[in-house]
Phi, psi and omega in degrees: 000134171245149177248157185235137186217154155245121184230134185038047176074000171266128172290117188240132169259126185226132173280354178253143172272140176249106177296139178087358174252114185292148179280160180267151177271331168305147177252006177296135182238117179248343167207166184223147181239112190232164172260130181181183179296131175236131179312149179276327179216164173248099186305327184259024178301141173255353177204154185200156177210195177296107174072018179220150173221139179239129173231189188301118171049029176219138183227133183235126180239144176235123176239118186306134176063006176243293179189180167243126183244137184239111180262129189224111164061030180064014187227357184205133181236119175244133183242131168252084188291150174283148186306327189272357189276146175271151176306312184296327178293316176305315179300316181307311176299325186294319177287319187279329196229343194246313169310311181307320183286320167306317183297315169309314176297331180273009169088019185259151182263121179251120188244145172287098193200166177218155190216147178225170186262136181220102179052047173084008182225163180271131179252137173238143163252124180246154176169163181300163179299136183089004180273352173114007181301313184288324179296321173304312176295327176295322179292326183290313177313314175298326183268010173104356183281154176259144181253146172261327184186162182205141185101300177233137170254114183258119184249120170268113183252020180295319181290151174291340186275203183302148163302150182250143168255124181284141173285151181259261184216166200259050168204162176242156176253118189231134168292162182296325176291338176289319184293331174297314181298333185258013181055041174247150183263124180294345177298340181271000182239149175297137173289147179282315172224154171301134169090353189249137184266053178234141189219158180268120179248094183305136176272338185055231177292356178265020172260135173254118193258010182236152180296150180225153177297135176275106185272317182223138165239129182251126178259126172280114195275134172286341183283120186279154180233171177283339175219152176291144175182172170240134192229152172290155182238139181289149179311318182291325179287326185287327182296319183296326181298307175308315188288320181289336170269002180295141178291132180029069181305336180284354175285346178275080198266001182241164179294324182293317179296311183299314180300322171291328180286326181289326184291323177300316181298316181301315180299321178289321176297332187278340189237354189234137172293119180250130176233153175240130183267130178261133183264152172282185189282000177236164174286131178293140175294169167301306183297322174295317182293320182296311190298311183294325182285314176300323180294333182281321182292327186266350181291000000 
């Protein structure tokens, strides 16, 4: 049996079910996910690292006790599951580790980011894993904003006009301490994986399911400052921040791949307002971060 989804703007036919993501009525297929034979190695690989190998438009990834994944030409994901793996765990790793590679192969800019709708345009917040992007999106949803994506910010630069931010899926993945910060009881939410204190928070009508013009990107800066504030970013620094917040930059293992990625970053720098959130010498509270962000948007 096959399921049909739209994930990050890509119409997908999948042999794997993705809980929490609604099925599409359309049968248009731009990429497929199937269960099948996956090579143990890529003999013509030009780069490799821990558990991954890269050849021309092909990517091989192995995740212990889950599966081996073969991503081909931005159009196909083939999965060889491990005998002990749960289907829900495989689906989780497809979304978190495999789809970003497929999207990179399709020429998309994949950032460590989350995005929401503001006055009909897309606003992205970028920062390293664990900096609070998803918790911020949940707080914004509580304040009435609609969320496009969290975890990854997928930017489509294919149009000659402004880059677009693509919607992801209609839930957030939150750790238990984040739910506590948001005054939510984890007992009411489904666990992401057995034994993991991370939960699925459905967005419901707070999910924005269509691409939006990317208007601004805010970077959460790890460098502390004397005061909380938001600053403009010079062009050279902006390009470096985009590269630094790119998903697995080490995957761009050839000169051609790296050049193509830098061209995408340059296009965003040229067409999108880029801002940096400076932190105080202590960790910003969620409410402080919200206030700083909303203050800048409303000025």
